C-alpha positions in Angstrom: 68.4 83.0 -73.2 64.8 81.9 -72.7 64.4 78.1 -72.7 63.2 76.5 -75.9 60.7 73.6 -76.0 59.8 72.0 -79.3 56.7 70.0 -80.0 56.4 67.2 -82.6 53.1 65.3 -82.8 50.5 63.6 -85.0 47.7 65.7 -83.6 47.1 67.9 -86.6 46.6 71.7 -86.5 42.8 71.7 -86.2 42.3 70.3 -82.7 42.6 71.5 -79.1 45.5 69.0 -78.3 48.4 71.2 -79.2 47.2 74.4 -77.6 46.3 72.5 -74.5 50.0 71.3 -74.2 51.2 74.8 -74.8 48.9 76.1 -72.1 50.3 73.7 -69.6 53.9 74.5 -70.4 53.3 78.3 -70.3 51.3 78.0 -67.0 54.4 76.5 -65.4 57.1 78.5 -67.2 55.7 81.7 -68.9 59.3 82.4 -70.2 59.4 79.3 -72.4 59.7 79.6 -76.1 57.6 76.9 -77.7 58.4 75.9 -81.3 56.2 73.6 -83.4 58.4 71.2 -85.4 55.3 69.7 -87.0 51.9 68.3 -86.1 51.4 66.7 -89.5 53.0 63.4 -88.8 50.7 60.7 -90.3 48.7 59.2 -87.4 50.6 56.7 -85.4 53.6 56.8 -87.7 56.4 56.4 -85.1 59.0 55.8 -87.8 58.3 59.1 -89.6 58.3 61.0 -86.3 61.6 59.5 -85.3 63.2 60.5 -88.6 61.7 64.0 -88.5 63.1 64.5 -85.0 66.5 63.2 -86.0 66.6 65.5 -89.1 65.7 68.6 -87.1 66.7 68.4 -83.4 70.4 69.4 -83.9 69.6 72.8 -85.4 68.1 74.1 -82.2 70.1 75.9 -79.4 71.8 73.7 -76.9 69.6 72.9 -73.9 66.4 72.7 -76.1 63.8 70.2 -74.8 62.2 68.2 -77.6 58.8 66.8 -76.8 57.4 64.1 -79.1 53.9 62.7 -78.9 53.3 60.0 -81.5 52.0 57.5 -79.1 49.7 54.6 -80.3 50.4 52.9 -77.0 49.1 55.7 -74.8 47.4 54.5 -71.6 49.1 51.0 -71.7 52.1 49.7 -69.8 54.5 51.5 -72.1 56.7 53.9 -70.1 56.9 57.6 -70.4 60.6 58.7 -70.5 62.9 61.7 -70.4 66.4 61.5 -72.0 69.3 63.8 -71.3 71.9 63.9 -74.1 75.1 65.8 -74.5 73.3 68.9 -75.7 69.5 68.3 -75.4 66.6 66.8 -73.6 64.0 64.5 -75.2 60.6 63.7 -73.6 58.0 61.3 -74.9 56.8 57.7 -74.9 59.2 54.8 -74.7 58.3 53.4 -78.1 61.5 54.1 -79.9 60.5 57.5 -81.3 63.2 59.4 -79.4 66.1 57.1 -79.8 67.4 57.9 -83.3 68.0 61.5 -82.3 69.0 60.8 -78.7 71.7 58.3 -79.7 72.9 60.5 -82.4 73.6 63.3 -79.9 75.0 60.9 -77.2 72.9 59.7 -74.3 73.9 60.6 -70.8 70.8 59.5 -68.8 67.4 58.0 -69.4 64.7 58.2 -66.7 61.2 56.8 -66.5 58.7 59.5 -65.7 57.2 58.2 -62.4 57.2 61.1 -60.0 53.6 62.5 -59.8 54.9 65.8 -58.5 55.9 66.7 -62.1 52.7 65.7 -63.8 49.3 67.3 -63.8 47.1 66.5 -60.7 44.8 64.3 -62.8 46.4 62.2 -65.6 44.2 61.1 -68.4 44.7 57.6 -69.8 44.5 59.0 -73.4 46.3 62.4 -73.3 49.8 62.0 -71.8 51.0 64.8 -74.0 49.1 67.3 -71.9 49.2 65.6 -68.5 52.8 64.1 -68.4 55.0 65.2 -71.3 54.1 68.9 -71.3 54.6 69.5 -67.5 57.8 67.5 -67.5 59.2 69.6 -70.3 58.2 72.8 -68.5 59.9 71.6 -65.2 63.1 70.7 -67.2 63.1 74.2 -68.7 63.1 75.5 -65.1 66.2 73.5 -64.3 64.8 70.3 -62.9 67.4 67.5 -62.4 66.3 64.7 -64.6 67.1 62.1 -61.9 64.2 63.4 -59.8 61.7 62.1 -62.4 62.1 58.4 -61.7 64.2 55.3 -62.0 67.0 54.9 -64.5 66.1 53.2 -67.8 68.6 50.8 -69.2 66.5 49.0 -71.8 64.7 51.7 -73.9 62.6 50.6 -76.8 64.3 51.0 -80.2 62.9 50.9 -83.7 64.3 48.5 -86.2 67.5 49.9 -87.8 68.0 50.6 -91.5 69.3 47.4 -93.2 71.4 48.0 -96.4 73.4 45.6 -98.4 76.0 47.5 -100.5 78.6 46.0 -102.8 80.3 47.0 -106.0 77.7 48.3 -108.5 74.6 47.0 -106.5 72.8 48.1 -103.3 69.6 46.8 -101.6 67.8 49.1 -99.3 64.4 50.5 -98.6 62.4 53.8 -98.8 62.9 55.2 -95.3 61.1 58.6 -95.7 59.0 60.5 -98.2 59.0 64.3 -97.9 56.4 66.9 -98.7 57.5 67.1 -102.4 57.3 63.3 -102.9 61.0 62.8 -102.9 61.8 59.2 -101.7 64.8 58.8 -99.4 66.5 55.4 -99.6 68.6 54.1 -96.7 71.8 54.4 -98.8 74.1 57.1 -97.3 76.7 59.3 -99.0 79.4 57.3 -97.2 78.2 54.1 -99.1 79.0 55.6 -102.6 82.6 54.6 -102.5 81.7 50.9 -102.0 78.9 51.2 -104.5 81.2 52.8 -107.1 78.7 55.6 -107.9 79.8 58.9 -109.2 78.0 62.0 -110.5 76.9 61.5 -114.1 76.6 57.8 -113.7 73.3 56.0 -114.7 71.4 54.0 -112.1 68.8 51.3 -112.7 66.2 51.5 -109.9 64.0 48.5 -109.2 61.1 48.7 -106.7 59.6 45.2 -107.0 56.4 45.8 -105.0 55.5 48.7 -107.3 56.6 47.0 -110.6 58.9 49.9 -111.1 62.1 49.6 -113.2 63.7 52.9 -114.1 67.0 54.2 -115.5 68.0 57.5 -114.0 71.0 59.8 -113.8 72.8 60.5 -110.6 73.1 64.3 -110.4 74.2 66.9 -107.8 70.8 68.6 -107.6 67.3 68.9 -109.1 68.2 71.7 -111.5 70.6 69.5 -113.4 67.7 67.4 -114.7 65.1 68.4 -117.2 61.6 69.3 -116.1 59.8 66.1 -115.3 63.0 64.0 -115.4 63.5 61.3 -112.8 66.9 61.6 -111.0 68.9 60.3 -108.1 70.9 62.6 -105.8 72.4 62.9 -102.3 70.0 65.1 -100.3 70.6 67.6 -97.5 70.5 64.8 -94.9 73.1 62.7 -96.7 70.8 60.0 -98.1 70.4 58.8 -101.7 67.1 60.2 -102.8 64.9 59.4 -105.8 63.2 62.5 -107.2 61.4 64.1 -110.2 62.5 67.6 -111.1 59.4 69.7 -110.5 57.4 66.6 -109.9 56.4 64.1 -107.3 58.2 60.7 -107.4 56.2 58.9 -104.7 52.9 59.9 -106.2 53.8 59.0 -109.8 55.1 55.6 -108.9 52.9 54.8 -105.9 55.9 54.4 -103.6 55.5 54.3 -99.9 57.8 54.2 -96.9 59.0 50.7 -96.3 59.2 49.7 -100.0 62.3 47.7 -100.9 64.5 49.1 -103.5 67.5 47.8 -105.5 70.0 50.0 -107.2 72.3 48.9 -110.0 75.2 51.2 -111.2 75.3 51.4 -115.0 78.4 53.4 -116.1 
């Protein structure tokens, strides 16, 4: 099978940055299959990029090389790294963006990208996606041993974890992700429902203090069980408790953004 390389960036689709990276990859390995996960990550939003990578990486063939360039620290002392996991490779900046996915799959080795033989001859201080990450991904797709890239990394940067407090009938969490439809993912997982005591058909009180939002909603299996325009809660495809509006945009209507604190009360 031809090697697969994915790209996930905040570059947008209207600049030369993405095609430049693809050109570098294909110049080194014309057989590579390059897949765009997205280039619409909000600028510099490392947290959203990390979640997007985590939510998508596992559906690609084993051996896929995932390249992420959401890199507000480009050109500084932050390291460039490559990670080998049980089934994949991850290449990008050492700012935590790779770790949620890499740790989920199981890390085997992390290497600092130091060997200039696997970079472009001239490395820009502002475009490591083209000059470091793209060529490294191409060399990995050709079978490069990750150990040749540089020294082992034992202290990779990590993003703050999701902090939830879950007890009987009450949970405190935060909005961790807002999707294209305006659905707001809380940090509450399906596995928390037993402790919370929440079952389908129950009513939830949703309080988002920063937005002066105080709602009562039904906990349902899917959007279609709610009326048009009705606010609901559900467990989404990634296993998180999500706040939604059937055929509407929850985040837009209530002004919710990622990072907002949320408290849920179970009302039978």
